[in-house]
C-alpha positions as CSV (number, residue, x, y, z in Angstrom):
1,M,20.6,7.8,-0.5
2,N,19.6,7.5,3.1
3,I,22.7,7.7,5.3
4,K,20.7,8.0,8.5
5,K,18.9,4.8,7.7
6,N,22.2,3.1,7.1
7,I,23.6,4.4,10.4
8,K,20.6,2.9,12.2
9,A,20.9,-0.4,10.3
10,H,24.4,-0.7,11.8
11,G,23.0,-0.3,15.3
12,W,23.8,3.3,16.0
13,T,21.6,6.2,16.9
14,L,22.4,9.8,15.9
15,K,22.8,10.5,19.6
16,Q,25.4,7.8,20.1
17,L,27.2,8.8,16.9
18,A,27.2,12.5,18.0
19,Q,28.7,11.5,21.4
20,A,31.3,9.3,19.8
21,M,32.3,12.2,17.5
22,G,32.2,14.8,20.3
23,V,29.5,16.9,18.7
24,T,25.8,17.5,19.4
25,Q,23.0,15.4,17.9
26,P,21.6,18.5,16.1
27,A,25.0,19.0,14.5
28,I,25.0,15.5,13.2
29,S,21.5,15.8,11.9
30,A,22.3,19.1,10.2
31,L,25.4,17.5,8.6
32,L,23.4,14.6,7.3
33,N,20.5,16.7,6.1
34,G,22.9,19.0,4.2
35,N,25.7,18.1,1.8
36,A,28.1,16.0,3.9
37,T,31.6,16.1,2.6
38,L,33.5,13.0,1.8
39,Y,35.9,13.9,4.7
40,K,32.9,14.0,7.1
41,L,31.5,10.7,5.8
42,K,34.9,9.1,6.3
43,E,35.0,10.4,9.8
44,I,31.5,9.0,10.6
45,A,32.4,5.7,9.0
46,N,35.7,5.5,10.9
47,V,33.9,6.1,14.2
48,M,31.4,3.4,13.3
49,G,34.1,1.0,12.2
50,I,32.7,0.5,8.7
51,P,33.7,1.4,5.1
52,V,32.3,4.7,3.8
53,A,30.6,2.7,1.0
54,E,28.3,1.1,3.6
55,L,27.0,4.6,4.5
56,L,26.1,5.3,0.9
57,L,24.3,2.1,0.0
58,E,20.7,2.2,-1.3
59,E,18.4,-0.5,0.0
60,E,18.3,-2.4,-3.3
61,E,22.1,-2.3,-3.8
62,Q,24.4,-5.0,-2.7
63,I,27.4,-4.5,-0.5
64,N,29.8,-4.4,-3.4
65,S,28.4,-1.2,-5.0
66,F,27.3,2.3,-4.1
67,K,25.9,5.3,-5.8
68,C,28.1,8.3,-6.2
69,P,26.6,11.2,-4.3
70,H,27.8,13.7,-6.9
71,C,26.9,12.1,-10.3
72,G,24.5,9.3,-9.3
73,K,26.5,6.6,-11.1
74,V,26.7,3.2,-9.5
75,I,30.3,2.3,-8.5
76,K,31.1,-1.3,-8.2
77,I,33.7,-2.4,-5.7
78,S,35.6,-5.6,-6.2
79,I,38.2,-7.1,-3.9
80,N,40.8,-9.3,-5.6
81,G,42.1,-11.7,-3.0
C-alpha cells in the first residue's frame, strides 16, 4: 500500500498536507512511513476531502475495494442507492 502515492494522485504534496493539518512535513512523512493509525488516516482523509478507502487503494484495485492494512484481505465496498 502506498499512501503517499495516493495522496499525490489526489493533487496534494506532503508539504501542503502538513500545513493543512498544522504539523511539519517530516512529521507527516514519519507518520506515513510508520504504522499510521486508522484515526490518523481518517484525519488525513478528512483534510483532503476524500474517503479513507481512497488512501488505502492499491494501483490495481478499483475504487470499490481496498486492502486491510492489518490482515491484507481485500474489502469490497458497495453502496446501495
